[in-house]
Structure formats: structure tokens, C-alpha cells
C-alpha angles and dihedrals in degrees: 000000000000091000090053093049088051094050089046092052090051094050098041098077090046092050093047091050091052091046088054090051092050091049090050093049096041093111096039118122095232095189090054090046089053091045091052090053093045092051088066089070113163090010095071095084089054089063088072093067102077093059090048092052090048090051091047092051094047090047090049090052092050094047089052090050093053089074087074087065095054103274149351135266122224111292094226094052090047091049089054090052091051093051092047093049091048092051091052092046092053100033103050137058108261085008093159091063094043095047091051089052092047096046101081090048090053094048089053097046099035104032102023091243114155111251096242091049088050090056091051090045087053092054092047090051092049088054091051092047097047097042095046090048092052093046093045094047091048093050089046092054093052092048091048099037098121089043092051094047091051091048090048092053092047093049103039102009095250141066124251104098090107089060094048092052091044089054087056092052091051090047090058094048089049090049091052093049089047088054089054091051092048092049095048100041106014104077092217100176092047091053090049089050092053092047094051088046091052100047101023104025091113091063101022101039097107093043091047091050094049091050101039092110091051090056090051091048089049091061090047092049091048092051089047091050092061103031106037106090099338090195086067087073090065099078095050087043092054090052090058094048089053088054090057089051088052091053091051092048087053091056090048092049094048094049089043089057090049091054099257122127120200132154120267089242088060094050090047095054095039095053099041092045095049091045086057089051090051090052091056094051088072099163094051116082108246089345087287110196095002098068092037094054086049092056091052092047090048090056093049091050089049089055097245113170115250086000094176096058094039087046091053090053088046093053090047090058094045094048093044088053092049091048091052092053091043090054092049090046095054091042089055087047091057102036101037121112122235119237105220095180122070116256108259089229096056113062119209115244 
């Protein structure tokens, strides 16, 4: 009975999300949506490029940031890790949590990065993602303010949507700064060491004792990552901001090919805001249903003609693109070769 309830609790969010999507698309002309997608013909494979550009840009930013930890892994290996973790994040329930847990292991096995350095690199990457998301979303709101006010009045009869989205952007920036404060003053690794010793000391005592200095060094490295030459974080942050721009350009491109013309600022705020919504729908793979319904509602708010049908075609393109990169990521996970030796560019601590 308990197992049945556990499985039901895992399936329920996905079922609710799919029900939301079905309700949103209930009036869509699916045949016309499919015809819109099929009309793209040979251009469909080109729609994979913006995501690849965004992934390349983020990987470059992360690779640059690795220098703050003493050295850099090979870029090609790091790119593979990024593609794999994105595939896990999008392809599995609670994928964001699983991918974050898997990342240090992949960095060690595929890039030769010591495990404790991989944990720090993951925290650093999380800071870059959250901070760039907040900054880009805030900029998008200011650029699209009149558009958002009009969409707000059309949807709920009053303004205020820009303030709500701006509050979300501010929350992301605050969360990123809180992560910095925790990394500098929180002694994260030491706390983890104590928790493991308290609850698993009976089995892990010897290992914890042998690696006590590594936990201590990890805290020092994490503090150094954020405090040593803070201006050095600007180039990787710029790479992450460019990645957000590439995602917005993808949305603009997809809609343009479907015959919908919107301003770049509108695409910027729509994409970044809905990715935030997707991130909040943790149990649902890739925010399935939730993000898709958001796209359709956004097109309605922007006054797009036949928004539900066009939105269904847009969702098909987005999800088809996601499925391709998920397949690539899991293929790399299965076929990639482990690097048992440490990268010569990343020293062990």
C-alpha cells in the first residue's frame, strides 16, 4: 500500500500537468498545428542550433570559471558533461535534483576533476545560472514593460504583471547572492562532514577521517571562488547572459517560422519567465504541461491570432527539440569513456 501511494504521489504531478496542457489546448486545431510544423520542411533541423549555441556559451562560461579553482578541464569533455546533465534534467522526474547530484560524479569520471572540486564547480555554476537568469529576466521586463502591461490588462483586466515578473527576477538575484554568502561564510563542506559523521560515522568513519582535510580544503576553495578577484566572474557571467539571449532568439525564430511576429523583448521575457516556471515544477520532467500551457497563454496575452493552434505548433517544435537533445545526452552518457586519470590542468586538492 505504501509503495502504491509513493508511486501515485510521483505520478500525480505529471498527470495534473498533462491535464492542464490538454485543457489549454482543448480548442486547438491539431491538424493545422501539424501542417504548420510540416511546412517548415528542411528547416526543422536548423531549429536545433540555438540550443547548441546556448549550451556552448554556458560551457565556455563554466570553463572560464574553472580557472578560479586552479585549472580547467578539457572543453570538449566539459561540453559532454553539460549535455548529459541537461538531458537528465529534462528527461527525468525531479531531473533538476538528479542532475545536480550526478554532476560531480560526471566531472570526476569524464573530466578527471577531483570530486570535491567538482562539488565546488557545481555550486559556482549554480550561482552563474541563477544570477544570469535574474539579471536577464529583469532586463527583459524593463524592455518589454509596455507590452507586459498590455498583456496583463488583456488577461486579467488590470496592469501589474510586470511587477510580478520583476519580483521573480529580484528573487533570483537575491538567491544568487545568498548562495555567495553561504559559500563564503557557511562552511558547507564542514557541515556536510559533520552530518555524515553523525548519521553515517559507523560505516564512513574511516573514510571521513582520511578525507577530513579535503573537506576543509573544499570550504577554502569555495570561499576563494567567490572572493578572489570578484571581477573575474564577469566574463563567465557574460557568457551565461548570452546563452539566455540565444534562448530568446530561439523563441523568436520558432514563432517567426510559424508566421508570428513579436518583439525581441517579448520573446526575452516570455522565455526566461517560463523557464523559471519550469524550474518550479520540479517533479514534472522538463515542466511538461506547465511550461507548454504558459507558452499558449503568453501568445494569447500578446494578442496572437489563433493563439491556441499556433501555440500547439510552437510546443511541438519546442518539445521535439528537447527530445533530440535528451536523446543525445543519454547517448553520450552510455557511450562516453571515463577518464580515470586526473586532468593535467586541474590539480587535486
